[in-house]
N, C-alpha and C positions, 0 to 999 in steps of 0.2 A: 376455513382457511387451512393451508397446508402445515405440516409439521416442520419445525425448525431443527435442523441437524447441525450439531457443533462438534468440534474436535478438542474441546478443552482438556480432555484426559487422554489425548493421543490416540483416540479412536472415535469413530462416528457414533454419536448418541443423540437422543432426543434432548432438547434443551431442558424440558421439564424434569428429566431424570438426572441431571448433572448437579451435584451439590456444590457448585461454584457460582459466584456472582459474575454473570456473563452478559455483556451487551453485544448482540449479534446483528449484523446488517447485511442484507443481500445486495446484489449488484443493482437491483431496481431502487432500493432504499438509498444507496449512495448517489445514484444519478438524480433521484428526486430531491435530495438535499444539497446538490451541487458540490459534492465532495470530489475534488480534483487531485489532491495530494493527501498523504497520510496526515499532515498537520491539520487538515480541514476536519478531521474526526472530532476535534475539540468542540465543534459547533453542535454535534449531535450526541456526545457522550458525556453525561454528568460526571464531574470529578476528574476529568482528563484535561490537562493543560500542556502547552508546548512553549518552549523558549528556544532561542537559536544563538549561535556564535559564529561570526564571520560570514553570515549569509543564511538565508531561510532554509537552505537544503541541509544544514547541519543542525539536527534537532536534539533537544534535551527534553525528555518526556517526564511529566509528573502525574502520578495517578494516586488519588486519595491523599495528596499532600506528600507523597514519597517520590523522590526522583534523584536528580543530581544537580550540582552547581554547574551551569553551562560555561565552564572555563577549563579548557585543556582536556587531556586524556584522563578523565576520572571514571570511577566505577559507576555504572548506571544503576538506577533502582527499578527501571522499567525497560524491558527488552522487546524490540520489535522483531517478529519472525516473518520472513517472506518465503513462501513455499517451504516451510519448516526449517529455514536456515536463519540463524540470528544475524541481525544487521548491526554494524557499528553505527554510532551516533553520527559520525561524519558522513555526509552525503546520503543519509537514510530517508530523507523526505521524498520518497519516490512517488511518481504519479499512480493514481488508482484507475488505470484503464484496463479493460478486459479482465475484471476481477470477479471471482465467484462469490466470495463473501469476506467479511472482516469480523473478527471476534476480539473484543476487549475483555480480558480476564482481570478482575479486580481482586486485590489481596495477594499475599505471598503465593508464588507458584513454583517454589524451589524444587519440589519433588519431581516434577516432570520437565521443567524448563530452565533449570540451573539456579545457582545461588544468587545471581544478580537480579532476580525477579522478585525482590522483596515487596515492591509496590504493585506489581502485576506484570502482565504480558499482553502484547497485541499480536494477533495472528492474521496475516494477510495471505489469502489463498487465491492465486491466479486461476483463471478459467482453464480447466484441464481439457485435453483433447477428447473428442468423442468419436464414435464410429459412424457418424453421419456427416455428409458433405454440407458445408455451409459457411457463413461468415457475415460480416457487416462492415459498412463504411459510414462514418458520420463526421460532420464538420461543424464548427462553431465560429461565430464572429461577434465581437463586442466592442465596447469603447476602449480607448487607448490602443486602437488597432490590434485588438486581441484576436488571434487566429489559432484555431486548433483543428487538426485533422487526425483521425485515428481509425483503425480498422483491424480486422482479424479474418483469417482464412483457416478453416478446419478441413483437413483432407484425410480420409481413411486410406491407408496404403495397402494393407492386407486386412480383409474383413475380419472383425472381432479379434485381431491379433496386433496390428500396428497402425497407429494413427499419429498425425502430426498437426500442430496448430501454430501458426505464425501470426504475431500481432505486433503492432507498432503505433507510435503516437508522436506528433510534432506539435509543440506549443510555442507561440510567440506573443509578446505583448510589449509595447513601449513602456518606458519608466512611468510609474504613477506619481513619483515625487521628483521634482526637478531641482537641480542644484543651482543656487543663486550665483555661484562663482563660474558658471559656464561649463561645468563638468557634465558627465554623461547622465547623471541623475541616479535614482534609486528605485528598487522594487520593480524591475522589469522581469520578463519571463523569456527564457531562451533555452528550451529543453528538447532533447531528442531521446526517444526510448524505443527499444525493440525487444521482442521476446520470442523464443522458439521452445515449444514444449513437445515432447515425444512420449506417447503412451505405448508401452509394450506389455501385452498380456498373452504370454505363451501358453498358459494353462488356466484352468478355472481358479486355482488356488495361489497363483503368482501374478502380481501386477507391479510394474515399475514405471514411474513417471520421472522423466529427466527434464529439467527446466534450465535454459540458458537465458539470462536476463541482462540487458544492456541499458544503461542510463547515463546521460551526459548533460550537465548543466553548465552553461557559460554565461554567467549573469553578473550584474553589478551588485553592489552591497545593498543591504536592507536599510531603509530609512523609517523612522517613526512618523506616523501620521494618524490623525483622528478619523 
C-alpha cells in the first residue's frame, strides 16, 4: 500500500511521522463511504459529530466532546479549513466533490491553526491542477428524485508552468419529510457548486495555487426523522 501524506503541521509529511491524532481520507475513501458533504464525515470519523441551526448547511462541529452551542454567532471549538482558508460555521457544509483528501485533526491545534481549534480542525483539500490534460464527468440518480451531476476538466496552459482546473457540481432532491399542513416539506437538496483552481510554478522553488470556490444552497428547513 502507498504512503499517506498529510499536512497536519502545515507541510507535507508521512502520516506515521506526525505526532498528532489524524484521521485521513483520500478521494476514493470518501466516494466509497458515500460522503457527499462535510457533515457526512461523522459517519466515518470516530468522535466527530455535527449539529445545525436554521438548516443543514449551517454546521456546528463537535470533536472529542468539544465544540459550540449551535445558537447564534458563537466561538467555535473546531474549525474547518477549505484550501487552507478557515470557514465560518454559517454555510460551511460544502459538498465534497473533486476533493484530493480530508484530514481530521483531533485535539488542540492552536499552534498552527488558531486559538479556536481547542477541539481540533478539519482540513479539506480540493484537487489541485496538474500538468496533464484530463477530467471526468459522472452522474447519480436515486430515490426522492435525487439527481447529481459533477465533473472536472484539467488543462495545462504552459507546460510545467501554468495549469488550470475547472470543476462543478449540481445536486437536486425532493423533500424527504413532507409537511402535513400542505407546505413544501423538509430536507430537500438544491445546491450549485463551482470551482476554478490555477497552479503557477514559475521556478523550481516557487509554487502558487489560487482557488476560487462558489457554493449556493436554496433549500427548505431541516426536519427530524428516524
